[in-house]
C-alpha positions in Angstrom: -16.7 -15.1 -16.6 -19.0 -14.0 -13.8 -16.6 -15.2 -11.1 -13.8 -13.1 -12.6 -15.9 -10.0 -12.7 -17.0 -10.5 -9.1 -13.3 -11.0 -8.1 -12.3 -7.8 -9.7 -15.2 -5.8 -8.4 -14.6 -7.2 -4.9 -10.9 -6.3 -5.0 -11.7 -2.8 -6.4 -14.2 -2.3 -3.5 -11.5 -3.3 -0.9 -9.2 -0.6 -2.4 -12.0 1.9 -2.4 -12.9 1.3 1.2 -9.2 1.6 2.3 -8.9 4.8 0.3 -12.0 6.2 1.9 -10.8 5.4 5.4 -7.4 6.9 4.4 -9.1 10.3 4.0 -9.2 10.4 7.8 -5.4 10.6 7.7 -5.6 13.5 5.1 -8.1 15.4 7.1 -6.2 15.1 10.4 -2.8 15.9 9.1 -3.4 18.2 6.2 -2.3 15.8 3.5 -3.4 14.9 0.0 -4.6 11.4 -0.7 -1.3 10.5 -2.5 0.8 11.8 0.3 -1.3 9.7 2.8 -1.1 6.8 0.6 2.7 7.1 0.3 3.1 7.2 4.1 0.7 4.4 4.5 2.5 2.3 2.0 5.9 2.9 3.5 4.4 2.2 7.0 2.9 -1.1 6.0 5.4 -2.4 3.6 8.9 -2.7 5.2 11.6 -3.4 2.7 9.5 -1.8 -0.1 10.8 1.6 0.2 11.4 3.2 -3.3 9.2 5.2 -5.4 9.3 2.4 -8.0 7.9 0.0 -5.3 4.9 2.4 -4.6 4.2 2.9 -8.3 4.2 -0.8 -8.9 2.4 -2.2 -5.9 -0.1 0.6 -5.4 -0.7 1.1 -9.1 -0.2 4.9 -9.0 1.3 7.1 -11.7 5.0 7.9 -11.5 4.2 11.6 -11.7 1.8 11.5 -8.8 4.2 9.6 -6.6 7.1 11.8 -7.5 5.1 14.9 -6.7 3.8 13.4 -3.4 7.3 12.3 -2.3 8.6 15.9 -3.1 5.9 17.4 -1.1 6.4 15.0 1.9 10.0 16.0 1.9 9.3 19.6 1.9 7.0 18.9 4.9 9.9 17.2 6.7 7.9 13.8 6.9 10.1 11.9 4.5 13.7 11.7 3.3 15.6 10.2 0.5 18.5 7.8 1.2 20.8 6.9 -1.7 21.4 3.0 -2.0 25.0 2.1 -1.0 25.4 -0.4 -3.7 23.4 1.1 -6.6 23.5 4.9 -6.9 20.5 5.0 -9.3 18.3 3.5 -6.5 16.9 5.9 -3.9 15.2 4.6 -0.8 12.5 6.5 1.1 12.4 6.7 4.8 9.8 8.1 7.1 11.1 10.9 9.3 10.4 10.9 13.1 8.0 13.8 12.5 5.8 11.4 10.6 5.0 9.6 13.8 1.6 11.2 14.5 0.7 10.4 10.8 1.7 6.8 11.0 -0.3 6.4 14.3 -3.4 7.5 12.4 -2.5 5.2 9.5 -2.2 2.3 12.0 -5.7 3.2 13.3 -7.1 3.3 9.8 -5.5 0.0 9.0 -7.0 -1.6 12.1 -10.4 -0.2 11.3 -10.2 -1.4 7.8 -9.3 -5.0 8.9 -11.9 -5.0 11.7 -14.5 -4.0 9.0 -13.6 -6.4 6.3 -12.9 -9.3 8.6 -15.9 -8.8 10.8 -17.8 -12.0 11.6 -15.1 -14.5 10.3 -14.2 -17.3 12.6 -10.5 -18.1 13.4 -10.9 -21.2 11.2 -12.3 -19.2 8.3 -9.4 -16.7 8.6 -6.9 -19.5 8.5 -8.6 -21.1 5.5 -8.6 -17.6 3.7 -5.0 -17.1 4.4 -4.1 -20.5 2.9 -6.5 -19.8 -0.1 -4.9 -16.4 -0.8 -1.4 -17.8 -0.4 -2.2 -20.6 -3.0 -3.8 -17.9 -5.3 -0.8 -15.7 -5.1 1.7 -18.6 -5.6 -0.3 -19.8 -8.8 -0.3 -16.2 -10.1 3.5 -15.8 -9.5 4.2 -19.1 -11.2 2.0 -18.1 -14.2 3.7 -14.7 -14.4 7.2 -16.2 -14.3 6.5 -19.1 -16.6 5.2 -17.0 -19.6 6.6 -14.7 -22.2 4.3 -11.6 -22.1 5.9 -9.8 -24.9 
């Protein structure tokens, strides 16, 4: 039980640190935390470019993401692109005007990684990558193999 609690607390702390660092993006570019989070997500997750992807993977509310997307479109930082095969699906694409914001997002991401990976050897990082991959594979198998209803 203690190990599970520590895992969840540790993961939550990682997210909190990233959110804290992301406030730099908000301050420099006059964005809300949700807007910065949307831009960061789209910048860091190629191929995951719908509002539903953001809601699911960043665990944000649909309403907050919808409001943030609308605001970013009004600020000419984001555009909606209809899917060519499924008209119900709308892709989100960062506009060229978002370039300065994405540069700051990249700086924040680098600062985050430098902070949380500080002091690890190359071997430890390789072992951590293998550990996390196995952890995620096990989780995926468990989710696919069960009836959660």
